[in-house]
All heavy atoms as an XYZ file, in Angstrom:
846
protein
N       0.841     -1.175     -0.009
C       0.006     -0.012     -0.010
C       0.878      1.217      0.002
O       1.926      1.234      0.627
C      -0.888      0.033      1.237
C      -1.922     -1.057      1.269
S      -3.146     -0.835      2.611
C      -2.105     -1.018      4.035
N       0.413      2.228     -0.696
C       1.211      3.457     -0.771
C       0.274      4.644     -0.929
O      -0.857      4.494     -1.399
C       2.229      3.357     -1.903
O       3.101      4.495     -1.841
C       1.591      3.348     -3.266
N       0.764      5.815     -0.590
C      -0.042      7.028     -0.772
C       0.361      7.714     -2.068
O       1.288      7.292     -2.779
C       0.108      7.965      0.410
C       1.526      8.494      0.614
O       2.313      8.480     -0.335
O       1.846      8.919      1.733
N      -0.368      8.752     -2.409
C      -0.180      9.387     -3.734
C       1.205     10.060     -3.856
O       1.810     10.021     -4.935
C      -1.292     10.391     -4.045
C      -1.257     10.780     -5.516
C      -1.268     11.572     -3.107
C      -2.491     11.480     -6.003
N       1.732     10.582     -2.740
C       3.031     11.229     -2.800
C       4.118     10.204     -3.117
O       4.953     10.435     -4.015
C       3.353     11.954     -1.486
C       2.501     13.143     -1.198
C       1.155     12.771     -0.544
O       0.982     11.639     -0.031
N       0.209     13.711     -0.555
N       4.102      9.081     -2.407
C       5.095      8.054     -2.652
C       4.958      7.472     -4.035
O       5.929      7.187     -4.715
C       4.971      6.949     -1.586
N       3.705      7.263     -4.457
C       3.433      6.752     -5.781
C       3.966      7.668     -6.870
O       4.613      7.234     -7.793
C       1.932      6.526     -5.963
C       1.449      5.823     -7.178
C       1.960      4.380     -7.215
C      -0.061      5.809     -7.197
N       3.689      8.940     -6.713
C       4.144      9.950     -7.660
C       5.649      9.942     -7.770
O       6.218      9.934     -8.884
C       3.646     11.312     -7.211
O       4.192     12.340     -8.008
N       6.335      9.909     -6.639
C       7.809      9.915     -6.658
C       8.359      8.645     -7.255
O       9.254      8.706     -8.096
C       8.351     10.043     -5.217
C       8.342     11.444     -4.652
C       9.127     11.507     -3.342
N       8.705     10.555     -2.367
C       7.702     10.727     -1.506
N       7.021     11.854     -1.509
N       7.405      9.795     -0.622
N       7.802      7.503     -6.886
C       8.372      6.240     -7.353
C       8.162      6.010     -8.834
O       8.970      5.351     -9.495
C       7.808      5.059     -6.558
O       6.419      4.852     -6.860
N       7.066      6.561     -9.382
C       6.768      6.361    -10.809
C       7.148      7.538    -11.687
O       7.008      7.475    -12.902
C       5.295      5.989    -10.976
C       4.863      4.675    -10.340
C       3.369      4.478    -10.488
C       5.601      3.500    -10.931
N       7.539      8.625    -11.069
C       7.912      9.803    -11.811
C       6.746     10.482    -12.492
O       6.859     11.033    -13.591
N       5.579     10.440    -11.852
C       4.369     11.069    -12.389
C       3.988     12.221    -11.478
O       4.139     12.179    -10.266
C       3.218     10.059    -12.432
C       3.329      8.929    -13.421
C       2.243      7.912    -13.143
C       3.221      9.455    -14.860
N       3.385     13.228    -12.087
C       2.860     14.337    -11.302
C       1.617     13.878    -10.540
O       0.800     13.086    -11.072
C       2.504     15.503    -12.202
N       1.463     14.361     -9.298
C       0.290     14.008     -8.518
C      -0.980     14.403     -9.253
O      -1.999     13.732     -9.185
C       0.335     14.648     -7.140
C       1.318     13.977     -6.209
C       1.288     14.589     -4.816
O       0.192     14.961     -4.371
O       2.355     14.667     -4.209
N      -0.914     15.570     -9.954
C      -2.072     16.041    -10.684
C      -2.515     15.025    -11.758
O      -3.733     14.863    -12.000
C      -1.783     17.400    -11.329
N      -1.575     14.356    -12.354
C      -1.902     13.348    -13.382
C      -2.621     12.177    -12.725
O      -3.620     11.659    -13.251
C      -0.626     12.856    -14.056
C      -0.876     12.019    -15.278
C      -1.360     12.810    -16.484
O      -1.351     14.044    -16.441
O      -1.727     12.150    -17.456
N      -2.148     11.753    -11.574
C      -2.810     10.644    -10.864
C      -4.202     11.077    -10.439
O      -5.154     10.292    -10.578
C      -1.938     10.175     -9.667
C      -0.604      9.649    -10.177
C      -2.670      9.129     -8.857
C       0.444      9.401     -9.107
N      -4.339     12.278     -9.936
C      -5.669     12.798     -9.572
C      -6.605     12.781    -10.784
O      -7.763     12.398    -10.651
C      -5.561     14.256     -9.050
C      -5.214     14.347     -7.610
N      -6.132     14.301     -6.613
C      -3.988     14.511     -7.009
C      -5.547     14.409     -5.451
N      -4.235     14.554     -5.641
N      -6.095     13.174    -11.902
C      -6.902     13.200    -13.132
C      -7.372     11.789    -13.502
O      -8.523     11.597    -13.897
C      -6.058     13.796    -14.256
C      -6.830     14.104    -15.512
C      -6.015     15.057    -16.369
N      -6.535     15.016    -17.705
C      -6.234     14.058    -18.569
N      -5.409     13.088    -18.308
N      -6.781     14.070    -19.774
N      -6.479     10.827    -13.402
C      -6.829      9.462    -13.757
C      -7.876      8.888    -12.784
O      -8.729      8.105    -13.188
C      -5.603      8.566    -13.810
C      -4.623      8.963    -14.907
C      -4.868      9.815    -15.924
C      -3.316      8.440    -15.098
N      -3.758      9.927    -16.749
C      -2.785      9.100    -16.256
C      -2.527      7.581    -14.405
C      -1.512      8.830    -16.731
C      -1.226      7.319    -14.872
C      -0.759      7.948    -16.005
N      -7.797      9.295    -11.535
C      -8.808      8.891    -10.577
C     -10.149      9.538    -10.953
O     -11.195      8.864    -10.962
C      -8.408      9.222     -9.128
C      -9.591      8.992     -8.169
C      -7.203      8.432     -8.680
N     -10.133     10.813    -11.318
C     -11.336     11.537    -11.698
C     -11.963     10.900    -12.954
O     -13.204     10.826    -13.081
C     -11.027     13.024    -11.970
N     -11.134     10.423    -13.845
C     -11.604      9.743    -15.072
C     -12.048      8.296    -14.791
O     -12.532      7.612    -15.687
C     -10.504      9.745    -16.143
C     -10.185     11.097    -16.760
C      -8.912     11.023    -17.607
C     -11.377     11.575    -17.616
N     -11.807      7.830    -13.564
C     -12.100      6.460    -13.099
C     -11.268      5.420    -13.773
O     -11.640      4.263    -13.885
C     -13.612      6.151    -13.249
C     -14.449      7.204    -12.568
C     -15.680      6.858    -11.843
N     -15.998      5.502    -11.494
C     -15.766      4.955    -10.305
N     -15.173      5.649     -9.354
N     -16.148      3.721    -10.039
N     -10.093      5.816    -14.227
C      -9.109      4.852    -14.730
C      -8.444      4.149    -13.557
O      -7.949      3.027    -13.707
C      -8.051      5.526    -15.568
C      -8.557      6.153    -16.833
C      -9.813      6.140    -17.346
C      -7.787      6.918    -17.754
N      -9.895      6.837    -18.519
C      -8.658      7.326    -18.805
C      -6.439      7.315    -17.819
C      -8.211      8.095    -19.864
C      -6.016      8.087    -18.884
C      -6.910      8.462    -19.896
N      -8.412      4.832    -12.409
C      -7.835      4.270    -11.175
C      -8.925      4.393    -10.111
O      -9.702      5.333    -10.107
C      -6.637      5.065    -10.725
C      -5.418      5.090    -11.618
C      -4.396      6.064    -11.114
C      -4.821      3.697    -11.708
N      -8.919      3.411     -9.197
C      -9.913      3.420     -8.121
C      -9.237      3.078     -6.803
O      -9.394      1.986     -6.276
C     -11.022      2.409     -8.409
C     -11.823      2.815     -9.662
C     -12.957      1.863     -9.900
N     -13.649      2.247    -11.118
C     -13.552      1.546    -12.260
N     -12.842      0.451    -12.311
N     -14.181      1.939    -13.324
N      -8.476      4.085     -6.261
C      -7.809      3.810     -4.990
C      -8.803      3.727     -3.835
O      -9.956      4.171     -3.974
C      -6.903      5.029     -4.815
C      -7.601      6.126     -5.568
C      -8.280      5.422     -6.727
N      -8.356      3.133     -2.742
C      -9.175      3.114     -1.548
C      -9.073      4.455     -0.845
O      -8.094      5.176     -1.006
C      -8.705      1.994     -0.629
C      -8.822      0.624     -1.202
C      -8.203     -0.443     -0.298
O      -7.709     -0.138      0.778
O      -8.168     -1.599     -0.759
N     -10.104      4.795     -0.065
C     -10.039      6.029      0.737
C     -10.644      7.198      0.002
O     -11.406      7.053     -0.971
N     -10.349      8.391      0.473
C     -10.891      9.619     -0.068
C      -9.740     10.521     -0.515
O      -8.595     10.319     -0.097
C     -11.726     10.366      1.011
O     -10.868     10.623      2.145
C     -12.912      9.545      1.450
N     -10.061     11.514     -1.372
C      -8.992     12.433     -1.820
C      -8.207     12.992     -0.616
O      -8.828     13.325      0.401
C      -9.723     13.532     -2.565
C     -10.983     12.858     -3.020
C     -11.332     11.867     -1.967
N      -6.924     13.028     -0.726
C      -6.111     13.464      0.372
C      -5.685     12.305      1.262
O      -4.750     12.409      2.029
N      -6.376     11.187      1.151
C      -6.058     10.045      1.947
C      -6.106      8.737      1.154
O      -6.334      7.669      1.698
N      -5.980      8.868     -0.163
C      -6.037      7.665     -1.013
C      -4.946      6.696     -0.662
O      -3.801      7.076     -0.342
C      -5.886      8.037     -2.452
C      -7.123      8.628     -3.107
C      -8.422      8.346     -2.825
C      -7.117      9.612     -4.130
N      -9.245      9.089     -3.631
C      -8.488      9.869     -4.454
C      -6.154     10.304     -4.810
C      -8.869     10.783     -5.401
C      -6.530     11.207     -5.772
C      -7.879     11.438     -6.066
N      -5.242      5.414     -0.764
C      -4.286      4.358     -0.603
C      -4.286      3.525     -1.871
O      -5.339      3.054     -2.332
C      -4.624      3.474      0.632
C      -3.652      2.334      0.743
C      -4.650      4.299      1.898
N      -3.126      3.372     -2.445
C      -2.967      2.631     -3.670
C      -2.369      1.250     -3.394
O      -1.362      1.147     -2.719
C      -2.102      3.385     -4.647
C      -2.727      4.705     -5.128
C      -2.551      5.850     -4.382
C      -3.472      4.749     -6.269
C      -3.125      7.042     -4.802
C      -4.030      5.920     -6.691
C      -3.878      7.108     -5.938
N      -2.999      0.212     -3.921
C      -2.533     -1.149     -3.783
C      -1.613     -1.470     -4.942
O      -1.481     -0.717     -5.902
C      -3.722     -2.117     -3.794
C      -4.763     -1.830     -2.735
C      -4.265     -2.029     -1.311
O      -3.378     -2.866     -1.078
N      -4.798     -1.260     -0.382
N      -0.966     -2.657     -4.878
C      -0.091     -3.093     -5.957
C      -0.820     -3.156     -7.288
O      -0.269     -2.847     -8.350
C       0.515     -4.454     -5.646
C       1.646     -4.401     -4.622
C       2.800     -3.482     -5.070
O       3.241     -3.589     -6.215
O       3.245     -2.686     -4.229
N      -2.075     -3.533     -7.292
C      -2.869     -3.606     -8.523
C      -3.030     -2.210     -9.124
O      -3.026     -2.067    -10.364
C      -4.237     -4.316     -8.291
C      -5.166     -3.454     -7.432
C      -4.888     -4.665     -9.584
N      -3.114     -1.203     -8.289
C      -3.213      0.192     -8.775
C      -1.911      0.615     -9.443
O      -1.909      1.264    -10.473
C      -3.548      1.155     -7.641
C      -4.903      0.856     -7.001
O      -5.905      0.737     -7.726
O      -4.935      0.742     -5.726
N      -0.807      0.223     -8.824
C       0.516      0.541     -9.378
C       0.680     -0.153    -10.726
O       1.152      0.480    -11.699
C       1.630      0.101     -8.414
C       3.007      0.340     -9.035
C       1.517      0.877     -7.106
N       0.274     -1.404    -10.808
C       0.332     -2.119    -12.097
C      -0.551     -1.430    -13.158
O      -0.144     -1.308    -14.302
C      -0.081     -3.586    -11.918
N      -1.716     -0.969    -12.725
C      -2.626     -0.300    -13.693
C      -2.012      1.037    -14.164
O      -2.122      1.353    -15.324
C      -3.979     -0.090    -13.029
C      -5.062      0.336    -13.982
C      -6.373      0.295    -13.282
N      -7.478      0.657    -14.142
C      -8.220     -0.235    -14.795
N      -7.948     -1.520    -14.687
N      -9.224      0.143    -15.552
N      -1.379      1.749    -13.260
C      -0.729      3.004    -13.640
C       0.367      2.711    -14.683
O       0.469      3.412    -15.684
C      -0.153      3.728    -12.425
C      -1.305      4.309    -11.581
C       0.804      4.845    -12.834
C      -0.882      4.843    -10.225
N       1.146      1.686    -14.413
C       2.210      1.334    -15.393
C       1.590      0.962    -16.749
O       2.145      1.318    -17.792
C       3.051      0.203    -14.838
C       3.964      0.646    -13.703
C       4.938     -0.437    -13.304
N       5.900      0.096    -12.343
C       6.039     -0.369    -11.097
N       5.317     -1.406    -10.679
N       6.890      0.192    -10.297
N       0.471      0.266    -16.733
C      -0.210     -0.072    -17.964
C      -0.674      1.151    -18.683
O      -0.512      1.306    -19.889
C      -1.390     -1.011    -17.664
C      -2.301     -1.318    -18.852
C      -1.560     -2.109    -19.928
C      -3.546     -2.063    -18.379
N      -1.289      2.086    -17.967
C      -1.746      3.351    -18.556
C      -0.567      4.118    -19.191
O      -0.691      4.599    -20.320
C      -2.469      4.206    -17.522
C      -3.783      3.555    -17.101
C      -2.720      5.633    -18.040
C      -4.455      4.176    -15.883
N       0.537      4.158    -18.487
C       1.724      4.844    -19.022
C       2.184      4.169    -20.314
O       2.498      4.839    -21.304
C       2.851      4.869    -17.948
C       4.148      5.319    -18.566
C       2.469      5.767    -16.815
N       2.188      2.819    -20.331
C       2.599      2.107    -21.546
C       1.588      2.336    -22.689
O       2.029      2.527    -23.839
C       2.685      0.605    -21.257
C       3.871      0.213    -20.416
C       3.929     -1.302    -20.186
O       3.457     -2.068    -21.060
O       4.431     -1.694    -19.110
N       0.323      2.324    -22.373
C      -0.676      2.538    -23.440
C      -0.568      3.969    -23.994
O      -0.724      4.168    -25.212
C      -2.090      2.273    -22.902
C      -2.403      0.822    -22.568
C      -3.731      0.718    -21.860
C      -2.379     -0.027    -23.828
N      -0.303      4.911    -23.135
C      -0.117      6.293    -23.633
C       1.122      6.389    -24.503
O       1.130      7.113    -25.491
C      -0.033      7.250    -22.457
C      -1.395      7.453    -21.789
C      -1.348      8.357    -20.624
N      -0.667      9.616    -20.960
C      -0.224     10.479    -20.050
N      -0.410     10.251    -18.795
N       0.355     11.584    -20.417
N       2.182      5.622    -24.162
C       3.394      5.622    -24.966
C       3.137      5.051    -26.370
O       3.837      5.371    -27.310
C       4.493      4.842    -24.270
N       2.109      4.241    -26.463
C       1.688      3.672    -27.758
C       0.713      4.610    -28.492
O       0.121      4.192    -29.481
C       1.046      2.313    -27.549
C       1.949      1.209    -26.998
C       1.136     -0.035    -26.653
C       3.063      0.907    -27.957
N       0.565      5.810    -27.951
C      -0.307      6.831    -28.544
C      -1.778      6.450    -28.483
O      -2.588      6.858    -29.354
C       0.087      7.152    -29.989
C       1.428      7.896    -30.062
O       1.711      8.676    -29.104
O       2.168      7.708    -31.021
N      -2.185      5.673    -27.514
C      -3.600      5.418    -27.304
C      -4.230      6.675    -26.776
O      -3.797      7.218    -25.777
C      -3.760      4.259    -26.281
C      -5.195      3.772    -26.122
C      -5.651      3.042    -27.363
C      -5.300      2.864    -24.898
N      -5.253      7.160    -27.442
C      -5.846      8.426    -27.042
C      -6.801      8.255    -25.852
O      -7.183      7.146    -25.487
C      -6.568      9.135    -28.224
C      -7.758      8.357    -28.766
O      -8.466      7.736    -27.974
O      -7.950      8.396    -29.972
N      -7.175      9.379    -25.253
C      -8.013      9.350    -24.060
C      -9.406      8.767    -24.293
O      -9.996      8.269    -23.366
C      -8.117     10.728    -23.443
C      -6.848     11.116    -22.724
C      -7.060     12.250    -21.759
O      -8.215     12.624    -21.509
O      -6.021     12.753    -21.241
N      -9.913      8.898    -25.489
C     -11.230      8.334    -25.769
C     -11.178      6.809    -25.796
O     -12.145      6.146    -25.395
C     -11.786      8.881    -27.062
C     -12.177     10.339    -26.994
C     -12.696     10.885    -28.302
O     -13.110     10.082    -29.148
O     -12.680     12.106    -28.485
N     -10.082      6.248    -26.252
C      -9.942      4.809    -26.364
C      -9.522      4.158    -25.029
O      -9.803      2.993    -24.787
C      -8.941      4.443    -27.458
N      -8.859      4.943    -24.204
C      -8.318      4.389    -22.944
C      -9.389      3.677    -22.077
O      -9.163      2.545    -21.657
C      -7.623      5.476    -22.137
C      -6.896      4.928    -20.900
S      -5.446      3.945    -21.275
C      -4.296      5.232    -21.760
N     -10.554      4.301    -21.832
C     -11.510      3.588    -21.008
C     -12.037      2.299    -21.612
O     -12.302      1.325    -20.916
C     -12.659      4.573    -20.771
C     -12.388      5.757    -21.615
C     -10.981      5.642    -22.151
N     -12.090      2.260    -22.925
C     -12.556      1.042    -23.602
C     -11.493     -0.070    -23.418
O     -11.822     -1.212    -23.058
C     -12.793      1.316    -25.107
C     -13.103      0.024    -25.861
C     -13.894      2.338    -25.275
N     -10.246      0.265    -23.625
C      -9.151     -0.712    -23.497
C      -9.078     -1.191    -22.039
O      -8.967     -2.393    -21.777
C      -7.807     -0.122    -23.968
C      -6.677     -1.048    -23.611
C      -7.886      0.146    -25.461
N      -9.147     -0.249    -21.076
C      -9.074     -0.642    -19.676
C     -10.243     -1.511    -19.281
O     -10.082     -2.517    -18.551
C      -9.008      0.600    -18.772
C      -7.708      1.407    -18.904
C      -7.808      2.687    -18.075
C      -6.498      0.594    -18.494
N     -11.438     -1.209    -19.771
C     -12.618     -2.011    -19.492
C     -12.451     -3.435    -20.075
O     -12.781     -4.427    -19.386
C     -13.871     -1.347    -20.042
O     -14.963     -2.172    -19.899
N     -11.978     -3.516    -21.274
C     -11.768     -4.855    -21.888
C     -10.741     -5.656    -21.104
O     -10.923     -6.868    -20.904
C     -11.339     -4.706    -23.346
C     -12.443     -4.210    -24.294
C     -11.854     -3.878    -25.655
C     -13.552     -5.227    -24.409
N      -9.668     -5.011    -20.682
C      -8.665     -5.709    -19.873
C      -9.239     -6.141    -18.540
O      -8.963     -7.250    -18.053
C      -7.434     -4.851    -19.705
C      -6.584     -4.663    -20.962
C      -5.525     -3.616    -20.758
C      -5.953     -5.995    -21.380
N     -10.063     -5.310    -17.940
C     -10.713     -5.683    -16.658
C     -11.611     -6.900    -16.855
O     -11.625     -7.820    -16.052
C     -11.539     -4.510    -16.118
C     -10.701     -3.384    -15.598
O      -9.476     -3.568    -15.368
O     -11.261     -2.272    -15.438
N     -12.340     -6.915    -17.974
C     -13.206     -8.047    -18.256
C     -12.407     -9.306    -18.506
O     -12.783    -10.397    -18.032
C     -14.083     -7.746    -19.484
C     -15.122     -6.712    -19.253
C     -15.858     -6.346    -20.518
O     -16.204     -7.209    -21.302
N     -16.050     -5.033    -20.752
N     -11.291     -9.186    -19.168
C     -10.428    -10.345    -19.430
C      -9.888    -10.893    -18.116
O      -9.940    -12.124    -17.890
C      -9.280     -9.950    -20.363
C      -8.224    -11.014    -20.600
C      -8.830    -12.213    -21.305
C      -7.074    -10.447    -21.412
N      -9.431    -10.039    -17.228
C      -8.917    -10.497    -15.933
C     -10.029    -11.162    -15.103
O      -9.804    -12.161    -14.473
C      -8.281     -9.341    -15.159
C      -6.945     -8.946    -15.726
N      -5.830     -9.720    -15.564
C      -6.564     -7.847    -16.417
C      -4.835     -9.122    -16.157
N      -5.234     -8.001    -16.703
N     -11.206    -10.585    -15.138
C     -12.337    -11.180    -14.396
C     -12.697    -12.535    -14.960
O     -12.960    -13.477    -14.201
C     -13.557    -10.249    -14.438
N     -12.679    -12.668    -16.269
C     -12.964    -13.957    -16.909
C     -11.938    -14.987    -16.557
O     -12.277    -16.151    -16.299
C     -13.056    -13.763    -18.433
O     -14.097    -12.803    -18.717
C     -13.360    -15.075    -19.149
N     -10.685    -14.594    -16.500
C      -9.605    -15.511    -16.130
C      -9.697    -15.922    -14.674
O      -9.276    -17.018    -14.273
C      -8.259    -14.909    -16.452
C      -8.039    -14.742    -17.943
C      -6.731    -14.110    -18.252
N      -5.647    -15.005    -17.882
C      -4.376    -14.620    -17.803
N      -4.038    -13.386    -18.037
N      -3.431    -15.491    -17.479
N     -10.214    -15.032    -13.823
C     -10.323    -15.301    -12.394
C     -11.457    -16.266    -12.051
O     -11.372    -17.035    -11.092
C     -10.504    -13.975    -11.656
C     -10.395    -14.054    -10.163
C     -10.435    -12.694     -9.465
N     -11.332    -11.732    -10.043
C     -10.974    -10.614    -10.704
N      -9.697    -10.321    -10.834
N     -11.854     -9.781    -11.164
N     -12.509    -16.278    -12.860
C     -13.690    -17.078    -12.583
C     -13.422    -18.597    -12.459
O     -13.858    -19.211    -11.496
C     -14.790    -16.823    -13.610
C     -15.461    -15.458    -13.504
C     -16.039    -15.222    -12.140
O     -16.718    -16.069    -11.572
N     -15.791    -14.045    -11.583
N     -12.704    -19.190    -13.381
C     -12.433    -20.619    -13.236
C     -11.617    -20.955    -11.942
O     -11.866    -21.971    -11.310
C     -11.617    -20.997    -14.489
C     -11.956    -19.941    -15.479
C     -12.218    -18.691    -14.685
N     -10.723    -20.057    -11.573
C      -9.940    -20.276    -10.372
C     -10.854    -20.243     -9.144
O     -10.764    -21.082     -8.256
C      -8.845    -19.225    -10.265
C      -7.900    -19.424     -9.129
C      -6.724    -18.441     -9.128
N      -7.108    -17.052     -9.299
C      -6.812    -16.291    -10.360
N      -6.107    -16.815    -11.364
N      -7.178    -15.042    -10.430
N     -11.800    -19.282     -9.125
C     -12.727    -19.206     -7.996
C     -13.682    -20.387     -7.950
O     -13.982    -20.924     -6.895
C     -13.520    -17.892     -8.084
C     -12.724    -16.594     -7.909
C     -13.579    -15.384     -8.171
C     -12.098    -16.528     -6.524
N     -14.126    -20.831     -9.128
C     -14.975    -21.994     -9.192
C     -14.253    -23.221     -8.697
O     -14.775    -24.010     -7.905
C     -15.470    -22.214    -10.618
C     -16.372    -23.414    -10.871
C     -17.606    -23.347     -9.995
C     -16.719    -23.514    -12.336
N     -13.023    -23.380     -9.114
C     -12.193    -24.535     -8.698
C     -12.027    -24.539     -7.186
O     -12.176    -25.550     -6.502
C     -10.842    -24.522     -9.418
C      -9.994    -25.726     -9.128
C      -8.716    -25.767     -9.968
N      -8.164    -24.457    -10.346
C      -8.226    -23.961    -11.606
N      -8.783    -24.603    -12.581
N      -7.697    -22.781    -11.852
N     -11.787    -23.345     -6.627
C     -11.624    -23.220     -5.196
C     -12.898    -23.579     -4.457
O     -12.889    -24.296     -3.462
C     -11.185    -21.789     -4.830
C     -10.989    -21.549     -3.358
C     -10.606    -20.125     -3.079
O     -10.328    -19.337     -3.989
N     -10.585    -19.750     -1.797
N     -14.036    -23.099     -4.975
C     -15.334    -23.386     -4.330
C     -15.601    -24.885     -4.368
O     -16.070    -25.474     -3.395
C     -16.442    -22.615     -5.025
N     -15.352    -25.532     -5.487
C     -15.568    -26.965     -5.596
C     -14.662    -27.700     -4.614
O     -15.106    -28.625     -3.909
C     -15.353    -27.447     -7.062
C     -15.256    -28.968     -7.133
C     -16.444    -26.899     -7.986
N     -13.380    -27.335     -4.552
C     -12.455    -28.015     -3.687
C     -12.876    -27.875     -2.224
O     -12.682    -28.788     -1.412
C     -11.038    -27.492     -3.865
C     -10.397    -27.857     -5.182
C     -10.155    -29.358     -5.327
O      -9.926    -30.035     -4.324
O     -10.223    -29.855     -6.458
N     -13.452    -26.734     -1.890
C     -13.831    -26.494     -0.488
C     -15.170    -27.051     -0.082
O     -15.403    -27.316      1.090
C     -13.807    -24.971     -0.194
C     -12.427    -24.357     -0.240
C     -12.458    -22.849     -0.130
O     -13.548    -22.252     -0.013
O     -11.362    -22.240     -0.170
N     -16.074    -27.253     -1.050
C     -17.458    -27.595     -0.665
C     -18.004    -28.845     -1.274
O     -18.924    -29.432     -0.697
C     -18.409    -26.422     -1.011
O     -18.399    -26.219     -2.440
C     -18.033    -25.140     -0.279
N     -17.519    -29.284     -2.397
C     -18.101    -30.437     -3.072
C     -17.682    -31.757     -2.428
O     -16.543    -31.874     -1.958
C     -17.726    -30.430     -4.534
N     -18.584    -32.738     -2.445
C     -18.199    -34.081     -1.981
C     -17.087    -34.641     -2.829
O     -16.896    -34.250     -4.004
C     -19.494    -34.869     -2.156
C     -20.605    -33.895     -2.276
C     -19.973    -32.648     -2.839
N     -16.344    -35.597     -2.267
C     -15.221    -36.191     -2.972
C     -15.614    -36.730     -4.353
O     -14.857    -36.555     -5.314
C     -14.608    -37.333     -2.142
C     -13.890    -36.831     -0.907
O     -13.548    -35.638     -0.877
O     -13.644    -37.628      0.008
N     -16.752    -37.396     -4.467
C     -17.161    -37.970     -5.731
C     -17.341    -36.885     -6.797
O     -16.975    -37.059     -7.954
C     -18.452    -38.788     -5.552
N     -17.941    -35.765     -6.410
C     -18.125    -34.671     -7.346
C     -16.792    -34.085     -7.774
O     -16.560    -33.843     -8.952
C     -19.037    -33.588     -6.721
C     -19.119    -32.355     -7.631
C     -20.435    -34.155     -6.451
N     -15.899    -33.885     -6.798
C     -14.556    -33.326     -7.143
C     -13.821    -34.271     -8.071
O     -13.217    -33.846     -9.068
C     -13.732    -33.109     -5.882
C     -14.190    -31.889     -5.077
C     -13.158    -31.470     -4.072
N     -12.702    -32.528     -3.210
C     -13.173    -32.767     -1.978
N     -14.128    -31.996     -1.490
N     -12.675    -33.741     -1.225
N     -13.868    -35.565     -7.795
C     -13.203    -36.553     -8.655
C     -13.774    -36.518    -10.078
O     -13.019    -36.581    -11.060
C     -13.303    -37.926     -8.054
C     -12.508    -38.084     -6.777
O     -11.654    -37.213     -6.491
O     -12.763    -39.049     -6.022
N     -15.067    -36.450    -10.195
C     -15.705    -36.424    -11.515
C     -15.347    -35.163    -12.309
O     -15.035    -35.230    -13.478
C     -17.227    -36.543    -11.360
C     -18.004    -36.493    -12.663
C     -17.798    -37.761    -13.453
N     -18.595    -37.702    -14.670
C     -18.120    -38.020    -15.853
N     -16.909    -38.455    -16.027
N     -18.902    -37.901    -16.933
N     -15.343    -34.037    -11.620
C     -14.961    -32.779    -12.269
C     -13.490    -32.801    -12.706
O     -13.182    -32.354    -13.813
C     -15.209    -31.593    -11.341
C     -16.682    -31.210    -11.154
C     -16.787    -30.145    -10.053
C     -17.273    -30.703    -12.454
N     -12.631    -33.319    -11.896
C     -11.241    -33.433    -12.261
C     -11.051    -34.298    -13.523
O     -10.296    -33.994    -14.419
C     -10.403    -34.019    -11.125
C     -10.129    -33.027     -9.997
C      -9.175    -33.670     -8.990
N      -9.209    -32.901     -7.788
C      -9.577    -33.354     -6.580
N      -9.972    -34.606     -6.450
N      -9.543    -32.579     -5.538
N     -11.783    -35.405    -13.540
C     -11.728    -36.298    -14.701
C     -12.245    -35.618    -15.973
O     -11.622    -35.723    -17.029
C     -12.548    -37.587    -14.419
N     -13.327    -34.877    -15.824
C     -13.869    -34.183    -17.006
C     -12.903    -33.080    -17.473
O     -12.684    -32.940    -18.695
C     -15.220    -33.556    -16.651
C     -16.394    -34.503    -16.529
C     -17.610    -33.787    -15.944
C     -16.728    -35.087    -17.900
N     -12.328    -32.356    -16.547
C     -11.403    -31.293    -16.940
C     -10.133    -31.867    -17.561
O      -9.560    -31.281    -18.473
C     -11.074    -30.428    -15.735
C     -12.233    -29.558    -15.234
C     -11.848    -28.880    -13.904
C     -12.634    -28.544    -16.268
N      -9.694    -32.991    -17.106
C      -8.503    -33.633    -17.657
C      -8.730    -34.042    -19.096
O      -7.790    -33.977    -19.929
C      -8.111    -34.856    -16.826
N      -9.928    -34.453    -19.469
C     -10.192    -34.824    -20.869
C     -10.345    -33.637    -21.776
O     -10.160    -33.730    -22.971
C     -11.461    -35.715    -20.942
O     -12.599    -34.925    -20.518
C     -11.327    -36.979    -20.176
N     -10.641    -32.439    -21.188
C     -10.807    -31.219    -21.964
C      -9.450    -30.596    -22.316
O      -9.345    -29.828    -23.229
C     -11.667    -30.215    -21.202
C     -13.104    -30.659    -21.059
C     -13.842    -30.711    -22.366
O     -13.643    -29.826    -23.214
O     -14.617    -31.649    -22.543
N      -8.431    -30.860    -21.497
C      -7.119    -30.215    -21.640
C      -6.456    -30.613    -22.850
O      -5.795    -30.079    -23.616
């Protein structure tokens, strides 16, 4: 976790730029203005935004690209969560059957 001042210094970005990205909802730190806390995922997202801007991605396209990437990450996370739920709650026979089915799909 880090605050905006430390984040700005470590990434070489103006605090005003980070504020702007929060206002545009490209970033969603915890807390309130003046007390925002940025997690590692926020730092990774900032680095992604910087890279996309370096590729000349314009501001109108940025929310679309970020939304698509968020959807992709959510889609990739779903099977992992499902697998965890099955491992924690399903009877042994159900887990064994699911493992067998997944093994044939691979």
